[in-house]
C-alpha positions in Angstrom: 0.0 0.0 0.0 1.5 3.3 -1.0 1.3 6.5 1.0 -1.2 8.2 -1.3 -3.7 5.3 -1.1 -3.5 5.2 2.7 -3.9 9.0 2.8 -6.9 8.8 0.4 -8.5 6.1 2.5 -8.1 8.2 5.7 -9.6 11.2 3.9 -12.6 9.1 2.7 -13.1 7.7 6.2 -13.0 11.2 7.8 -15.2 12.5 5.0 -18.2 10.5 6.2 -20.7 12.6 8.0 -21.2 10.3 11.1 -17.4 10.1 11.6 -17.0 13.8 11.2 -19.7 14.5 13.7 -18.2 12.0 16.2 -14.8 13.6 15.9 -16.4 17.0 16.5 -18.3 15.8 19.5 -15.6 13.6 21.1 -12.4 15.5 20.3 -12.8 19.0 19.0 -15.5 20.3 21.4 -13.9 19.1 24.6 -10.5 20.6 23.5 -12.0 23.9 22.6 -14.0 24.0 25.8 -10.9 23.4 27.8 -8.9 26.0 25.9 -11.6 28.6 26.3 -11.9 27.9 30.1 -8.1 28.5 30.4 -7.8 31.5 28.1 -11.0 33.4 28.9 -9.7 35.2 32.0 -6.8 36.5 29.9 -9.1 37.7 27.2 -11.1 39.6 29.9 -8.0 41.1 31.4 -6.7 42.2 28.0 -10.1 43.9 27.2 -10.0 45.7 30.6 -6.4 46.9 30.0 -7.3 48.1 26.5 -10.3 50.1 27.8 -8.1 51.7 30.6 -5.5 52.6 28.0 -8.1 54.2 25.8 -9.4 56.2 28.8 -5.9 57.4 29.6 -5.3 58.4 26.0 -8.6 60.4 25.9 -7.8 62.2 29.2 -4.3 63.0 28.0 -5.7 64.4 24.7 -8.3 66.4 26.7 -5.5 67.9 28.9 -3.4 68.8 25.8 -6.3 70.4 24.0 -7.3 72.4 27.2 -3.8 73.7 27.6 -3.5 74.7 23.9 -6.6 76.9 24.2 -5.1 78.8 27.1 -1.4 79.5 26.2 1.0 80.0 29.1 3.0 83.2 29.0 6.5 82.8 30.0 8.2 86.0 31.3 11.5 86.6 29.7 14.3 87.6 32.0 16.4 90.6 30.9 19.8 89.7 29.5 
């Protein structure tokens, strides 16, 4: 048996709907569920940090715009 015929048989076997559904239910779903349970807190933390960063940028932009509207006069010392 050559490598191509073995590969083709595996693809035909996996191509069946009942086998594909069983692989999905028994292997893919549990793995994805486990990964999401482990990664979800980090996703939430990343979103919170991104929102805080966005708020800091907006406050900084507001402060810059406020100071540009009221220019500060710097007294020059005589030379």
